[in-house]
Phi, psi and omega in degrees: 000325179297325180297319179295319179293317179298319180295321177295321178295319178297316178299316179298316179295320178296321178296314178299318179299318179299314179295321179293321177297319178295318179295318179297320178295319178297317178294321178297318178297318179295320179295318178297319178296316180297323179294322177297319179296317179298316179298318179295318179294323177297318178295319177297320179297317178299318179296318178295320177299318179296320178296317180296317179297319180295319180288326182295328180295329183265339186265345184262122178271154177290164184295331178287336180271344181291138174281145180292154177298159185298337184279002177269000000 
């Protein structure tokens, strides 16, 4: 009788292990996907920073070229 109980416990443990392995693979896949998204967003952010810097060079006038505020 002990053998039957032991066999049931082994089957239960193997079943749990199988589900845990599947869950770990699913989490690993999700993590890999999120890292790709983070990398893509970082590249987009770098590109936007470069665009802003490039535009800022052309849009900012020197202080001698600035018109005075209306209250002067």
